[in-house]
Every structure is written in C-alpha cells, then in structure tokens.
C-alpha positions in Angstrom: -15.6 -10.5 2.5 -15.3 -10.8 6.2 -18.2 -11.6 8.5 -18.7 -10.2 11.9 -20.1 -12.1 14.9 -20.1 -11.9 18.6 -18.1 -14.3 20.8 -18.3 -14.5 24.5 -15.3 -15.7 26.5 -14.6 -15.5 30.2 -12.3 -12.7 31.5 -9.4 -15.0 32.2 -9.4 -16.5 28.7 -9.6 -13.1 27.2 -6.6 -11.9 29.3 -4.6 -14.9 28.0 -5.6 -14.3 24.4 -4.8 -10.6 24.8 -1.3 -11.4 26.1 -0.7 -14.0 23.4 -1.8 -11.6 20.7 0.4 -8.8 22.1 3.4 -11.2 22.1 2.8 -11.9 18.4 2.0 -8.3 17.5 -1.6 -9.0 16.6 -4.9 -7.7 17.8 -7.1 -10.1 19.9 -9.4 -10.4 16.9 -6.4 -11.1 14.6 -5.1 -13.7 17.0 -8.5 -15.5 17.2 -8.7 -15.5 13.4 -5.2 -16.8 13.1 -5.8 -19.6 15.6 -9.0 -20.6 13.8 -7.2 -20.6 10.4 -4.4 -22.7 11.8 -6.9 -25.2 13.3 -8.8 -25.5 10.0 -5.5 -26.0 8.1 -4.3 -28.7 10.6 -7.6 -30.5 10.4 -7.5 -30.5 6.5 -10.7 -28.5 6.3 -9.4 -25.6 4.1 -10.0 -25.6 0.4 -7.0 -25.7 -1.9 -6.0 -22.1 -2.7 -4.7 -20.6 -5.9 -1.2 -19.1 -5.8 -2.9 -15.6 -5.6 -5.0 -16.6 -2.6 -2.0 -18.3 -1.0 -0.1 -15.1 -1.1 -3.0 -13.2 0.5 -3.4 -15.8 3.3 0.4 -15.9 3.9 0.2 -12.1 4.4 -2.7 -12.4 6.9 -0.7 -15.0 8.9 2.3 -12.7 9.2 
C-alpha cells in the first residue's frame, strides 16, 4: 500500500528534480521515491526482503 503526503520544495529544486527525473524516464514523484529508497538502502535502514519482494522492488527501480 502506498501512502500519499504533501511535500513543499522551492521552485529551483523542483526544476532540478524534474530534469533529473526526465533524464531517467521517471516522473518527479517516481524520482523522489527512488532517491528515498536508495538513501534508505545505503543507510542500511531497509528490512531484508524475500525474493518475491526483491523482484518487485527491482522492477520499481527500473
């Protein structure tokens, strides 16, 4: 299940996110989700996933 929430960023930051997302064929929302996921992974804060969940998360990253 995905949760929705509001995030406020300044216009310049949004423009940079939008360009980066476009360069990687993602929506801005998808790019933000990807960046958060990568940061959590790098920090060791993600739970170990089962092979099924790993396949799903790999697809989300693509």
